[in-house]
C-alpha positions, 0 to 999 in steps of 0.5 A: 474475472473479478479483480480486487485492488487493495489501496491505501490513503496515506499522508503525503511523504513531502509533508511534515509528518508526525505522530498524534498524541496517542502515537498513531500517525497524524492524518489530519494535519497533513494532506493525504493521497493514494499511496504511490506504490498502490498506483502500480497495483492499479496499473497492473490490474488494468493491464490484466483486465485489458487482456481478459474477455470479461473483467471487473476491477474493484478498488478497496480501501480501509480508512477515514472519510478522506480515504475516498480521495484515494478511491476516486484516483484509482477510479479515474485511472480506470477501475470500475467500482470501489468499496470503502470500509470506514468505522471510528473503531478502526483508529489505530488498527495495525497490519494484522487487524487491517488484514482481517478487515480487508479479508472480510471485505474481499470475501463480501465483494467476491474475487478471483484475483487480489492485487496489492502494492509491495508496501504502503508508503507510510508504514512500509511493512510490506507484510499485508499481502501475505497476511491477507492471502493467509486469511483468505486461504489462497496462494500468494505470489508476492513482489512481482515485477511482471504479472499476467493471468492466463487460463485460471493461472496467475504468473509473474517474475520476481527479481532478487539480488542474486536471482530471478524467479518465475512463479505461478499460482492457480486462481483465486490468489493474492499478488503484490507488485513492485515499483518495477512492474510498469509506470502507472498511467495518469488519469485522463480528463474523461477518466476523472469525470467518469470516476464521479459517477462510478459506484462507491460502496461504504461498509463498517465493522457491523457489515463485516461481522467484526467486533470492535475489540478485534481491531483498533488500538485495543486489538492491535498486536503492534503499537508504538511505545515511544517516539521522538522527533528527529533532531534538527540538522546542524552545520557540518564540519568544514575541513580547510585544505592547507596541505593537511586536508586529506589527513584531517578528512580521514581523521574525521571519518575515522572519528565518526567510524565511517572508515 
């Protein structure tokens, strides 16, 4: 079984993140890493592979040179090989364009099952797995907190606010998993050393038969028109309780329309 896991190299959420001059995410002035939500996808792919008779896991990412760090992390967790799509014309690509690039790369790699995280920790849109399935023309089973594959069928549990659904689809298919699907494993020292020798294939837009006008800022269907920095935090209002504290607090909350 050929499993492809889509992962993303994202700015560290604990860093000072902001936009660049062209209102795209500034990825150069802050450290990057493998999106935490994608670690759950890698973990579930590894568990599925452990139960399969013959499975190979390919991790796939679209991004700049530094995005190889995300691939190496996934390889050190146990994936077998990696594919890195890198091209200067990809700068500013939105989710729709990214889904096109991923679909072409997945088709070129070959697949039976594609596993994604529920969302990226930078864009947090959560729509890419569905877009990818649509482009590939295969079923999608998304937002799973439990997933398994048996006899050519992928099955999973989706937990909602009011109900739990049991879902299944015939392979090939695209699934996405949530952060409730199981804690991702830490790479071992042996895994880290082994990852250095695992193959990483590099592709560009020409390799995928994609025109530059279809991606990047020029081909984006969604762009950021304006962005303002969050105002600095100011000192809070202190209510001294001299017998009227409760009343003053209630008046303050009412004035802020909290109650």
